[in-house]
C-alpha positions as a Python dict, from the first residue, in 0.01 Angstrom:
ca = {
    (1, 'M'): (0, 0, 0),
    (2, 'E'): (313, 78, -229),
    (3, 'A'): (334, 423, -362),
    (4, 'P'): (316, 422, -743),
    (5, 'L'): (642, 439, -950),
    (6, 'P'): (728, 779, -1062),
    (7, 'S'): (695, 798, -1457),
    (8, 'W'): (1005, 719, -1659),
    (9, 'L'): (910, 1017, -1878),
    (10, 'D'): (944, 1260, -1592),
    (11, 'P'): (1233, 1489, -1720),
    (12, 'G'): (1331, 1607, -1373),
    (13, 'L'): (1474, 1249, -1308),
    (14, 'G'): (1831, 1168, -1399),
    (15, 'T'): (1894, 938, -1705),
    (16, 'M'): (1979, 646, -1480),
    (17, 'K'): (1671, 664, -1285),
    (18, 'R'): (1464, 701, -1584),
    (19, 'A'): (1615, 394, -1745),
    (20, 'A'): (1552, 194, -1419),
    (21, 'L'): (1184, 292, -1437),
    (22, 'W'): (1174, 220, -1809),
    (23, 'L'): (1291, -133, -1760),
    (24, 'V'): (1041, -192, -1478),
    (25, 'S'): (734, -11, -1648),
    (26, 'E'): (800, -72, -2017),
    (27, 'V'): (1017, -402, -2056),
    (28, 'G'): (958, -617, -1734),
    (29, 'V'): (1183, -873, -1546),
    (30, 'G'): (1272, -1165, -1772),
    (31, 'K'): (1196, -974, -2101),
    (32, 'T'): (1443, -866, -2375),
    (33, 'F'): (1496, -539, -2547),
    (34, 'T'): (1734, -393, -2782),
    (35, 'K'): (1977, -107, -2792),
    (36, 'E'): (1752, 53, -3068),
    (37, 'Q'): (1435, 20, -2835),
    (38, 'L'): (1640, 190, -2568),
    (39, 'R'): (1769, 472, -2770),
    (40, 'A'): (1417, 525, -2927),
    (41, 'A'): (1270, 566, -2571),
    (42, 'F'): (1535, 825, -2480),
    (43, 'P'): (1580, 1037, -2802),
    (44, 'G'): (1857, 1293, -2773),
    (45, 'V'): (1985, 1157, -2460),
    (46, 'S'): (2353, 1109, -2473),
    (47, 'Q'): (2529, 788, -2303),
    (48, 'V'): (2187, 632, -2208),
    (49, 'D'): (2352, 283, -2259),
    (50, 'R'): (2630, 386, -1993),
    (51, 'R'): (2357, 512, -1740),
    (52, 'M'): (2189, 182, -1780),
    (53, 'R'): (2503, -4, -1714),
    (54, 'D'): (2558, 198, -1401),
    (55, 'L'): (2258, 26, -1260),
    (56, 'R'): (2472, -280, -1215),
    (57, 'D'): (2642, -83, -931),
    (58, 'F'): (2298, -113, -746),
    (59, 'G'): (2213, -472, -804),
    (60, 'W'): (2046, -458, -1136),
    (61, 'R'): (2118, -773, -1357),
    (62, 'I'): (2106, -691, -1727),
    (63, 'H'): (2250, -959, -1944),
    (64, 'T'): (2399, -937, -2293),
    (65, 'N'): (2510, -1214, -2524),
    (66, 'R'): (2821, -1255, -2313),
    (67, 'E'): (2623, -1369, -2024),
    (68, 'D'): (2346, -1531, -2208),
    (69, 'A'): (2424, -1721, -2513),
    (70, 'T'): (2064, -1732, -2619),
    (71, 'L'): (2066, -1350, -2697),
    (72, 'D'): (2139, -1213, -3013),
    (73, 'S'): (2424, -929, -3029),
    (74, 'H'): (2190, -659, -3029),
    (75, 'E'): (1960, -796, -2753),
    (76, 'Q'): (1979, -751, -2380),
    (77, 'R'): (1756, -915, -2094),
    (78, 'F'): (1633, -752, -1785),
    (79, 'V'): (1711, -1019, -1530),
    (80, 'E'): (1675, -884, -1198),
    (81, 'Q'): (1559, -547, -1035),
    (82, 'G'): (1814, -395, -804),
    (83, 'D'): (1793, -119, -551),
    (84, 'P'): (1499, 138, -640),
    (85, 'V'): (1730, 398, -753),
    (86, 'W'): (1443, 648, -821),
    (87, 'L'): (1362, 671, -427),
    (88, 'P'): (1531, 987, -254),
    (89, 'G'): (1899, 888, -121),
    (90, 'R'): (1895, 559, -319),
    (91, 'A'): (2111, 640, -615),
    (92, 'T'): (2442, 715, -436),
    (93, 'R'): (2709, 491, -518),
    (94, 'R'): (2795, 243, -271),
    (95, 'A'): (3144, 243, -105),
    (96, 'G'): (3400, 129, -328),
    (97, 'T'): (3185, 185, -663),
    (98, 'V'): (3339, 496, -799),
    (99, 'A'): (3392, 482, -1149),
    (100, 'I'): (3701, 285, -1268),
    (101, 'G'): (3907, 518, -1538),
    (102, 'A'): (4090, 376, -1819),
    (103, 'G'): (4433, 429, -1662),
    (104, 'R'): (4318, 221, -1340),
    (105, 'R'): (4174, -30, -1540),
    (106, 'R'): (4513, -95, -1746),
    (107, 'E'): (4703, -84, -1402),
    (108, 'V'): (4488, -378, -1247),
    (109, 'L'): (4504, -573, -1566),
    (110, 'A'): (4889, -559, -1575),
    (111, 'K'): (4909, -652, -1202),
    (112, 'D'): (4673, -941, -1276),
    (113, 'G'): (4881, -1078, -1526),
    (114, 'N'): (4619, -988, -1807),
    (115, 'M'): (4420, -1292, -1707),
    (116, 'C'): (4105, -1364, -1514),
    (117, 'R'): (4211, -1436, -1155),
    (118, 'S'): (3908, -1678, -1088),
    (119, 'C'): (3972, -1925, -1389),
    (120, 'G'): (4300, -1808, -1548),
    (121, 'I'): (4149, -1741, -1880),
    (122, 'T'): (4321, -1479, -2105),
    (123, 'P'): (4156, -1219, -2335),
    (124, 'G'): (4048, -1415, -2675),
    (125, 'E'): (4098, -1753, -2535),
    (126, 'L'): (3817, -1983, -2610),
    (127, 'Y'): (3624, -2146, -2305),
    (128, 'D'): (3664, -2539, -2320),
    (129, 'G'): (3420, -2692, -2561),
    (130, 'T'): (3269, -2354, -2688),
    (131, 'D'): (3345, -2114, -2960),
    (132, 'E'): (3312, -1825, -2706),
    (133, 'A'): (3618, -1600, -2668),
    (134, 'A'): (3684, -1473, -2315),
    (135, 'Q'): (3679, -1088, -2242),
    (136, 'L'): (3823, -953, -1939),
    (137, 'D'): (3661, -684, -1713),
    (138, 'I'): (3747, -541, -1373),
    (139, 'A'): (3544, -642, -1084),
    (140, 'R'): (3494, -531, -729),
    (141, 'R'): (3583, -789, -469),
    (142, 'E'): (3486, -778, -83),
    (143, 'V'): (3807, -900, 117),
    (144, 'V'): (3783, -982, 489),
    (145, 'K'): (4110, -894, 605),
    (146, 'P'): (4299, -1036, 918),
    (147, 'G'): (4116, -918, 1225),
    (148, 'G'): (3775, -912, 1040),
    (149, 'V'): (3810, -568, 857),
    (150, 'R'): (3613, -578, 515),
    (151, 'T'): (3756, -385, 226),
    (152, 'T'): (3670, -367, -142),
    (153, 'E'): (3949, -417, -389),
    (154, 'L'): (3973, -446, -776),
    (155, 'V'): (4048, -770, -961),
    (156, 'T'): (4044, -894, -1309),
    (157, 'E'): (3774, -1132, -1418),
    (158, 'C'): (3629, -1263, -1739),
    (159, 'R'): (3260, -1169, -1797),
    (160, 'R'): (3150, -1531, -1726),
    (161, 'C'): (3307, -1537, -1382),
    (162, 'R'): (3208, -1177, -1305),
    (163, 'V'): (2848, -1263, -1341),
    (164, 'G'): (2883, -1583, -1150),
    (165, 'G'): (3081, -1434, -871),
    (166, 'R'): (2924, -1098, -784),
    (167, 'A'): (2833, -1222, -419),
    (168, 'L'): (3183, -1373, -362),
    (169, 'V'): (3375, -1271, -61),
    (170, 'A'): (3755, -1336, -39),
    (171, 'D'): (3865, -1422, 313),
    (172, 'L'): (4222, -1338, 304),
    (173, 'G'): (4275, -1430, 670),
    (174, 'E'): (4154, -1766, 625),
    (175, 'V'): (4399, -1807, 323),
    (176, 'I'): (4690, -1689, 526),
    (177, 'R'): (4595, -1941, 813),
    (178, 'A'): (4574, -2236, 561),
    (179, 'A'): (4905, -2124, 420),
    (180, 'A'): (5079, -2118, 775),
    (181, 'A'): (4961, -2469, 830),
    (182, 'L'): (5134, -2615, 538),
    (183, 'S'): (5416, -2863, 578),
    (184, 'P'): (5755, -2710, 484),
    (185, 'S'): (5766, -2880, 154),
    (186, 'D'): (5432, -2780, 57),
    (187, 'R'): (5513, -2412, 167),
    (188, 'R'): (5803, -2424, -56),
    (189, 'V'): (5590, -2531, -347),
    (190, 'L'): (5345, -2250, -285),
    (191, 'E'): (5620, -1991, -250),
    (192, 'G'): (5746, -2085, -599),
    (193, 'W'): (5379, -2053, -725),
    (194, 'L'): (5355, -1707, -579),
    (195, 'D'): (5682, -1613, -744),
    (196, 'D'): (5594, -1742, -1086),
    (197, 'D'): (5214, -1661, -1052),
    (198, 'Q'): (5135, -1990, -1198),
    (199, 'R'): (5157, -2352, -1116),
    (200, 'E'): (5105, -2714, -1224),
    (201, 'F'): (4779, -2890, -1089),
    (202, 'T'): (4869, -3071, -763),
    (203, 'A'): (4700, -3152, -443),
    (204, 'L'): (4723, -2799, -345),
    (205, 'D'): (4472, -2688, -602),
    (206, 'R'): (4226, -2547, -359),
    (207, 'L'): (4457, -2317, -178),
    (208, 'W'): (4598, -2199, -497),
    (209, 'S'): (4240, -2127, -625),
    (210, 'A'): (4191, -1911, -328),
    (211, 'Y'): (4510, -1719, -364),
    (212, 'R'): (4441, -1643, -734),
    (213, 'S'): (4085, -1513, -666),
    (214, 'L'): (4218, -1248, -418),
    (215, 'P'): (4269, -906, -565),
    (216, 'E'): (4625, -780, -620),
    (217, 'E'): (4645, -596, -282),
    (218, 'S'): (4546, -913, -88),
    (219, 'R'): (4771, -1132, -311),
    (220, 'A'): (5063, -903, -207),
    (221, 'Q'): (4977, -916, 159),
    (222, 'L'): (4988, -1303, 150),
    (223, 'R'): (5320, -1297, -27),
    (224, 'S'): (5463, -1059, 225),
    (225, 'Q'): (5319, -1295, 498),
    (226, 'L'): (5497, -1587, 363),
    (227, 'G'): (5811, -1373, 303),
    (228, 'A'): (5787, -1443, -77),
    (229, 'T'): (5907, -1176, -339),
}
């Protein structure tokens, strides 16, 4: 028999744990809520919105109208419960999930050319066939290095790609092997793409997409492997 949930009203719990319990107890998976309802539930608690967003680092899915066009601008939807952060030892940030400061965020955006590394869209650009403007954010991407070592690196993605790519793992070793197997002419084309960080669509689309989805550190390693500048 499962133990009963702690009360979200318990002042001895941190704000993030209480927000998680409020979602489970008062909102329910699949249901919507507003910022006004959240703030009314936690009167006088500063940064409750931010503490709720922190739940995403623990697998919780909470959508706004950026991820779900059916929502109004003031609405959010509790999509999926993640780790039970209220349990002892479960609210510790996972490796690689330390907060990203404003300076580090600007650095990653600059290195990534201020565009989504998954789809190439730039901030404010409209998605094809829609009136939705892209917003860029910083995602954490798991990368399998040559030799099998796994690391977590930062990469720029638009909100749409970030939601769809949370479970994506980039395999740098596989990309390097595929690059090494290219013909000399195709390799020269690829090296030109790496130098310019852009390309025209050709038969090498899949390889270029794999390169673009890599975080900056892994992209630099691939460029070094090929002797590109």
